[in-house]
C-alpha positions as CSV (number, residue, x, y, z in Angstrom):
1,M,-38.7,-35.7,15.0
2,K,-37.2,-38.9,13.6
3,I,-35.6,-36.8,10.8
4,L,-34.0,-34.4,13.4
5,R,-32.7,-37.4,15.4
6,K,-31.2,-38.9,12.3
7,V,-29.4,-35.7,11.3
8,F,-28.1,-35.4,14.9
9,F,-26.6,-38.9,14.9
10,T,-25.2,-38.4,11.4
11,V,-23.3,-35.3,12.5
12,L,-22.2,-37.0,15.7
13,I,-20.8,-40.0,13.7
14,F,-19.0,-37.6,11.3
15,V,-17.4,-35.7,14.2
16,S,-16.3,-38.9,15.9
17,L,-14.8,-40.4,12.8
18,T,-13.1,-37.3,11.4
19,G,-12.2,-35.6,14.7
20,W,-13.5,-32.3,13.1
21,D,-14.5,-29.4,15.3
22,G,-14.4,-25.6,15.0
23,D,-11.0,-25.2,16.6
24,R,-9.5,-28.0,14.5
25,G,-10.9,-26.3,11.4
26,K,-9.0,-23.2,12.4
27,E,-5.9,-25.2,12.9
28,V,-6.1,-26.7,9.5
29,A,-6.6,-23.3,7.9
30,A,-3.5,-22.0,9.8
31,E,-1.4,-24.9,8.6
32,R,-2.5,-24.2,5.0
33,F,-1.1,-20.7,5.5
34,L,2.4,-22.0,5.7
35,G,4.5,-22.1,2.5
36,K,5.5,-25.4,0.9
37,G,8.6,-26.5,-1.1
38,D,12.3,-25.9,-1.1
39,Y,14.3,-22.7,-1.4
40,L,15.8,-22.8,-4.9
41,G,18.0,-19.7,-4.8
42,D,17.5,-16.1,-6.0
43,Y,14.9,-15.4,-8.7
44,W,12.6,-12.6,-9.9
45,P,8.8,-13.1,-9.4
46,T,8.0,-11.5,-12.8
47,S,6.0,-14.6,-14.0
48,G,4.9,-15.6,-10.5
49,W,5.9,-16.0,-6.9
50,R,7.6,-19.1,-5.5
51,T,6.8,-20.5,-2.1
52,C,8.9,-22.5,0.4
53,R,8.8,-23.9,3.9
54,P,9.5,-21.1,6.4
55,E,12.6,-22.8,7.8
56,E,14.2,-22.8,4.3
57,V,14.6,-19.0,4.7
58,G,15.1,-18.7,8.4
59,M,11.6,-18.5,9.8
60,S,9.7,-20.7,12.3
61,S,6.6,-22.4,11.0
62,E,5.2,-22.7,14.6
63,K,5.6,-18.9,15.2
64,L,4.2,-18.0,11.8
65,I,1.0,-19.7,12.8
66,K,0.7,-17.1,15.5
67,V,1.0,-14.4,12.8
68,Y,-1.8,-16.0,10.9
69,K,-4.0,-16.3,13.9
70,Y,-3.5,-12.6,14.7
71,A,-4.4,-11.6,11.2
72,A,-7.4,-13.9,11.3
73,H,-9.1,-12.1,14.2
74,P,-12.7,-11.6,13.2
75,K,-12.9,-8.1,14.4
76,I,-10.4,-6.7,11.9
77,N,-11.7,-8.3,8.7
78,T,-8.5,-9.4,7.1
79,Q,-9.2,-10.5,3.5
80,G,-5.7,-11.5,2.4
81,I,-2.2,-11.7,3.9
82,A,1.2,-12.8,2.8
83,V,4.6,-12.9,4.4
84,I,7.6,-13.0,2.1
85,R,11.2,-13.7,3.1
86,K,14.2,-13.6,0.7
87,G,11.7,-13.5,-2.2
88,Y,9.7,-16.6,-1.2
89,I,6.2,-16.6,0.1
90,V,6.4,-18.4,3.5
91,G,2.9,-17.6,4.6
92,E,-0.2,-16.7,2.6
93,G,-3.9,-16.8,3.6
94,Y,-7.3,-15.6,2.3
95,F,-10.5,-15.1,4.2
96,D,-14.2,-15.3,3.5
97,D,-14.8,-15.1,-0.3
98,F,-11.5,-13.4,-1.0
99,T,-9.0,-15.5,-3.0
100,M,-5.6,-15.4,-4.6
101,N,-7.2,-14.1,-7.8
102,S,-9.5,-11.5,-6.2
103,R,-8.8,-7.9,-7.1
104,H,-8.7,-5.5,-4.2
105,E,-9.0,-1.7,-4.1
106,S,-5.7,-0.1,-3.2
107,F,-7.1,3.0,-1.7
108,S,-4.1,5.2,-0.7
109,V,-1.6,2.5,-1.4
110,A,-1.8,4.0,-4.9
111,K,0.0,7.1,-3.6
112,S,3.2,5.2,-3.2
113,F,2.8,4.0,-6.8
114,A,2.4,7.6,-7.9
115,S,5.6,8.5,-6.1
116,A,7.4,5.8,-7.9
117,L,6.3,7.3,-11.3
118,I,7.6,10.7,-10.4
119,G,10.9,9.1,-9.5
120,I,10.9,7.2,-12.8
121,A,10.1,10.4,-14.8
122,I,12.9,12.3,-13.0
123,G,15.3,9.4,-13.8
124,K,14.4,9.6,-17.5
125,G,14.9,13.4,-17.5
126,L,11.3,14.1,-18.2
127,I,11.0,16.1,-15.0
128,K,14.0,18.1,-14.0
129,G,13.6,17.5,-10.3
130,V,11.4,17.9,-7.2
131,D,12.1,21.6,-7.0
132,E,10.2,22.3,-10.2
133,L,7.2,24.6,-9.7
134,I,3.7,23.2,-10.0
135,A,2.5,26.3,-11.9
136,K,4.7,25.2,-14.8
137,Y,2.4,22.3,-15.4
138,Y,-0.9,24.1,-14.9
139,P,-1.7,27.1,-17.0
140,Q,-4.6,27.8,-14.6
141,W,-2.0,29.0,-12.1
142,Q,-0.1,31.2,-14.5
143,T,-2.6,34.1,-14.5
144,P,-2.2,37.4,-12.7
145,E,-5.1,36.4,-10.5
146,T,-3.3,33.4,-9.2
147,P,-2.0,33.9,-5.6
148,E,1.8,34.1,-5.5
149,T,1.8,31.4,-2.8
150,K,0.4,29.0,-5.3
151,K,3.0,29.9,-7.8
152,R,5.7,29.0,-5.3
153,M,4.5,25.4,-4.8
154,T,6.9,22.7,-5.9
155,I,6.6,19.0,-6.8
156,E,8.2,18.2,-3.5
157,D,5.5,20.1,-1.7
158,L,3.0,17.7,-3.2
159,L,5.1,14.6,-2.5
160,T,5.4,15.5,1.1
161,M,1.8,16.8,1.5
162,R,2.8,20.3,2.3
163,S,1.1,22.2,-0.6
164,G,-0.7,24.6,1.7
165,L,-3.9,24.1,-0.1
166,Q,-7.1,23.9,2.0
167,W,-8.1,20.3,2.4
168,N,-10.1,18.2,4.9
169,E,-9.6,14.5,5.0
170,D,-10.0,13.8,8.7
171,D,-12.9,11.3,8.8
172,Y,-13.4,8.3,6.5
173,Y,-15.3,6.1,8.9
174,K,-18.2,8.1,10.5
175,D,-19.0,11.6,9.3
176,R,-17.8,11.9,5.7
177,S,-19.8,15.1,5.0
178,Q,-16.8,17.4,5.3
179,N,-14.3,15.0,3.7
180,D,-12.9,16.6,0.5
181,V,-12.4,13.2,-1.1
182,Y,-16.1,12.4,-0.9
183,I,-17.1,15.9,-1.9
184,M,-14.8,15.8,-4.9
185,I,-16.1,12.3,-6.0
186,D,-19.7,13.5,-5.7
187,S,-19.4,16.9,-7.2
188,A,-16.5,17.1,-9.6
189,K,-15.9,15.6,-13.1
190,D,-12.3,16.8,-13.2
191,Y,-10.6,15.9,-9.9
192,I,-7.5,17.9,-10.8
193,Q,-9.5,21.1,-11.4
194,Y,-11.3,20.6,-8.1
195,V,-7.9,20.6,-6.3
196,L,-6.5,23.5,-8.3
197,N,-9.6,25.6,-7.3
198,K,-9.0,25.1,-3.6
199,P,-7.8,28.2,-1.8
200,I,-4.2,28.2,-0.4
201,I,-4.1,28.8,3.4
202,H,-0.4,28.2,4.2
203,E,2.9,28.9,2.6
204,P,3.9,25.8,0.6
205,G,6.4,23.6,2.4
206,T,5.5,24.9,5.9
207,H,2.5,22.8,7.1
208,W,2.0,19.1,6.9
209,Y,-1.5,17.5,6.7
210,Y,-2.8,14.5,4.9
211,S,-4.1,15.4,1.5
212,S,-5.2,13.2,-1.4
213,G,-5.6,16.5,-3.3
214,D,-1.8,16.9,-3.3
215,S,-1.4,13.4,-4.6
216,M,-4.0,14.0,-7.3
217,L,-2.1,17.0,-8.7
218,L,0.8,14.6,-9.3
219,S,-1.4,13.0,-12.0
220,G,-1.3,16.2,-14.1
221,V,2.4,16.6,-13.6
222,I,3.0,13.1,-15.0
223,E,0.6,13.8,-17.9
224,K,2.2,17.1,-18.9
225,S,5.8,15.9,-18.5
226,T,5.5,12.5,-20.2
227,G,2.6,13.0,-22.7
228,L,0.9,10.0,-21.2
229,T,-1.6,9.5,-18.4
230,A,-0.1,8.2,-15.2
231,N,-1.8,4.8,-15.9
232,E,-0.2,4.7,-19.4
233,F,3.2,5.8,-18.1
234,G,3.0,3.4,-15.2
235,R,2.0,0.5,-17.4
236,K,5.0,1.0,-19.7
237,Y,7.7,1.7,-17.2
238,L,6.5,0.1,-14.0
239,F,3.8,-2.5,-14.5
240,E,5.2,-4.2,-17.6
241,P,8.7,-4.8,-16.2
242,L,7.2,-6.4,-13.0
243,G,4.7,-8.6,-14.9
244,L,1.7,-6.5,-13.7
245,S,-0.2,-6.3,-17.0
246,E,-3.5,-7.2,-15.4
247,V,-3.5,-4.4,-12.8
248,I,-6.2,-1.8,-13.2
249,W,-5.8,1.9,-12.4
250,L,-9.0,4.0,-12.4
251,A,-9.4,7.5,-13.8
252,D,-11.7,10.3,-13.0
253,P,-14.6,11.3,-15.4
254,A,-12.2,13.6,-17.2
255,G,-9.8,10.8,-17.9
256,H,-7.1,11.7,-15.4
257,T,-5.5,8.7,-13.6
258,I,-6.5,8.9,-9.9
259,T,-3.0,9.1,-8.4
260,A,-4.4,9.3,-4.9
261,W,-6.2,5.9,-5.0
262,G,-7.8,3.6,-7.6
263,I,-5.4,0.7,-8.2
264,Q,-7.1,-2.7,-8.3
265,G,-4.8,-5.6,-7.9
266,T,-4.4,-9.0,-6.3
267,L,-2.4,-9.5,-3.1
268,R,0.4,-11.0,-5.1
269,E,0.5,-8.1,-7.5
270,F,0.7,-5.6,-4.7
271,A,3.5,-7.7,-3.3
272,K,5.5,-7.3,-6.5
273,F,5.5,-3.6,-6.0
274,G,6.6,-3.9,-2.5
275,Y,9.4,-6.3,-3.6
276,L,10.6,-3.7,-6.1
277,Y,11.2,-1.3,-3.2
278,L,12.7,-4.0,-1.1
279,R,15.2,-4.6,-3.9
280,K,16.0,-0.8,-4.1
281,G,14.1,-0.3,-7.3
282,S,16.0,-3.0,-9.2
283,W,14.1,-5.7,-11.2
284,E,15.9,-8.4,-13.2
285,D,18.5,-6.6,-15.3
286,K,16.8,-3.1,-15.0
287,Q,16.8,-0.3,-12.5
288,V,13.1,0.4,-12.8
289,V,13.0,3.1,-10.1
290,P,16.2,5.0,-9.5
291,R,17.9,3.7,-6.4
292,N,18.4,7.2,-5.0
293,W,14.7,7.8,-5.3
294,I,13.9,4.8,-3.2
295,E,16.3,6.1,-0.5
296,K,14.9,9.6,-0.7
297,S,11.3,8.3,-0.5
298,G,12.1,6.9,2.9
299,Q,13.6,10.0,4.4
300,P,11.4,12.1,6.8
301,V,9.6,15.2,5.5
302,S,11.4,17.3,8.1
303,E,12.6,17.3,11.6
304,E,9.1,18.0,12.8
305,V,7.4,15.5,10.4
306,I,9.2,12.2,10.8
307,K,6.3,9.8,10.1
308,Y,6.1,10.5,6.4
309,G,8.3,10.6,3.3
310,Y,7.5,10.9,-0.4
311,Q,4.0,9.4,-0.3
312,W,5.3,6.6,2.0
313,W,4.8,6.2,5.7
314,R,7.7,5.7,8.1
315,L,8.1,3.9,11.4
316,P,6.9,6.8,13.6
317,A,3.5,6.5,12.0
318,L,3.0,3.4,14.0
319,K,1.6,3.7,17.5
320,N,4.1,2.8,20.3
321,Y,6.9,2.5,17.8
322,E,9.4,4.0,20.3
323,T,9.5,0.9,22.5
324,S,9.4,-1.5,19.5
325,R,12.3,-3.3,17.8
326,I,10.9,-2.6,14.3
327,P,13.9,-1.5,12.1
328,P,13.8,2.3,11.4
329,D,14.2,1.7,7.7
330,I,10.7,0.2,7.4
331,L,8.6,1.7,4.6
332,I,4.8,1.4,4.6
333,A,2.3,1.9,1.8
334,W,-1.0,2.5,3.6
335,G,-4.6,2.8,2.5
336,I,-7.9,3.2,4.4
337,F,-9.7,0.1,5.7
338,T,-6.1,-1.1,6.5
339,Q,-4.4,-1.9,3.2
340,Q,-0.7,-2.1,4.0
341,I,2.5,-3.1,2.4
342,F,5.3,-3.4,4.9
343,I,8.9,-3.3,3.6
344,L,11.6,-4.2,6.1
345,P,15.0,-4.2,4.2
346,T,17.1,-4.9,7.3
347,E,15.3,-8.3,7.7
348,D,14.6,-9.0,4.0
349,L,10.9,-9.1,4.8
350,L,7.9,-8.1,2.9
351,I,4.4,-8.3,4.3
352,V,1.2,-7.4,2.5
353,R,-2.1,-7.2,4.4
354,L,-5.4,-6.4,2.6
355,G,-8.5,-5.8,4.7
356,N,-12.0,-4.3,5.0
357,D,-11.8,-2.8,8.5
358,P,-14.9,-0.9,9.2
359,D,-13.3,1.2,12.0
360,P,-9.5,0.8,12.2
361,Y,-9.4,3.3,15.1
362,N,-11.4,0.9,17.3
363,D,-10.5,-2.7,16.4
364,E,-7.9,-5.3,17.4
365,W,-5.3,-4.6,14.7
366,R,-2.1,-3.2,16.1
367,E,0.7,-2.9,13.6
368,I,3.5,-3.1,16.1
369,E,2.0,-6.2,17.7
370,F,1.6,-7.8,14.4
371,L,5.1,-7.0,13.1
372,T,6.6,-8.1,16.3
373,L,5.0,-11.5,15.8
374,V,6.6,-11.7,12.4
375,Q,10.0,-10.7,13.8
376,D,9.6,-13.4,16.5
377,A,9.3,-15.9,13.7
378,L,12.8,-15.1,12.5
379,I,15.4,-17.8,13.2
380,N,18.3,-16.3,11.4
């Protein structure tokens, strides 16, 4: 009893002397979120990101604290978040055991990387264009038994997820038994062959539905057109120019880079990729991704499918976007469990959020609310 009483009074004295309490701890963490230092002009973050005080680049520290508190909501399991304005980190926070050096699984954010590689290959003349037929790259589809509809499928059909191949990817969070991604992982050594074997149920280019299978077929297109795996090609022409030599990109058991997911990187590494797109594909003295490819990637699939582009999400993918003031040129790389890279060229803003949301359909994370808080922090 005496020991308990002693511990109680020790804690009481500590609190009275330091002023510490739970809320104050949260306030301290929020203050640490804010960037420090001066704005020193334009630079490229190849060797590392610079930070500065938010006011140096036209943002309010007080209002960025609200951004942090929103992201810190315990029900959405944010693991890392960064707000970047004019190339400087003005807010950066990590939660639980996740740190600046922790590698995070990209999930479907990797699809946007794969799109960039197709654009690079086209820019180098290794692929003639998005109208090229997929059957050109896959001898399995050049036989008399191959349905003619498969032979009419193009690279653009894959980029826009309109291949027409049968695919079910509806549920990642509850019943995964019918999800083709999990079936493929559990049953196939060669993910590309798994997708090639799927029956075609629609004319290519006519029906949109989300398909990691379409994205996986891009891996083979890159291999056949460049002579390198997507990882090797990406490392040489995308990762190295940006200073991303430590990024990991997983392969299936057959050695094909998984262009539907599988990149493992730090928050700051994912931010570099987003910054490349914010700067229209330019990096230092190079045009890493053709500028016209960046522009094309952000255009809607069709008049009916306005929420998606070339493996990138657009503003209409966000719930209640119609009444928001989010700029229409926003691009979003998006993976399950709420991995998101938000690129807002109009406002020279880049936001990266990495998470482990167990059920994003039923939590407190609302992209429009969050982005509006970031916009509210803009001073000029």
